[in-house]
C-alpha positions in Angstrom: 0.0 0.0 -0.1 2.9 2.5 0.8 4.0 2.1 -2.8 0.6 3.0 -4.4 0.5 6.1 -1.9 4.0 7.0 -2.9 3.1 6.7 -6.5 0.1 8.9 -6.3 1.8 11.6 -4.1 4.7 11.8 -6.5 2.3 12.0 -9.4 0.4 14.8 -7.8 3.6 16.7 -6.9 5.0 16.3 -10.6 1.8 17.7 -11.9 1.7 20.6 -9.5 5.3 21.4 -10.4 4.5 21.3 -14.0 1.5 23.6 -13.2 3.7 25.9 -11.2 6.2 26.1 -13.9 4.0 26.3 -16.9 5.8 29.2 -18.3 9.1 27.2 -18.3 7.7 23.9 -19.0 5.0 24.3 -21.5 4.0 20.6 -21.6 7.5 19.7 -22.7 8.0 15.8 -22.8 10.9 14.8 -20.6 12.0 12.3 -23.3 11.6 13.8 -26.6 11.4 17.5 -25.5 8.7 18.3 -27.9 5.5 20.1 -26.5 3.5 16.8 -26.7 3.2 15.9 -22.8 -0.2 15.6 -21.6 -0.3 15.3 -17.8 1.9 12.2 -17.1 2.2 10.8 -20.7 3.6 11.9 -24.0 1.3 12.0 -26.8 4.0 11.8 -29.5 3.7 8.4 -31.3 7.5 8.1 -31.6 8.1 8.7 -27.9 7.6 6.1 -25.0 7.7 8.5 -22.2 5.3 8.1 -19.3 5.9 9.3 -15.6 6.0 5.7 -14.2 6.9 2.9 -16.6 5.9 0.4 -13.8 5.0 0.8 -10.1 7.7 2.8 -8.3 9.7 3.1 -11.4 10.1 6.6 -13.2 10.9 6.7 -16.8 14.8 7.3 -16.9 14.2 10.7 -18.7 12.1 12.1 -15.9 14.8 13.0 -13.2 17.3 14.4 -15.5 14.6 16.7 -17.0 13.5 17.7 -13.7 17.0 18.8 -12.9 17.1 20.8 -16.1 13.9 22.4 -15.1 15.1 23.3 -11.9 18.4 24.9 -13.4 16.1 26.9 -15.7 14.0 28.4 -12.9 17.1 29.4 -10.8 
């Protein structure tokens, strides 16, 4: 149960971060860097990004992308 709660809380925090920094992020996909992200998935047919690829496993592009966003907002 803790992993489901962690999954939900992280997703909520991720979506809130995207909302808070929408002037910087603008629906940018962490993997393909196109403006094709819709909430926690990418709508680009050639991209495999989704926030969680399996329970408790973030897509590998997510954390580096969040670090780049953090650098942009400083």
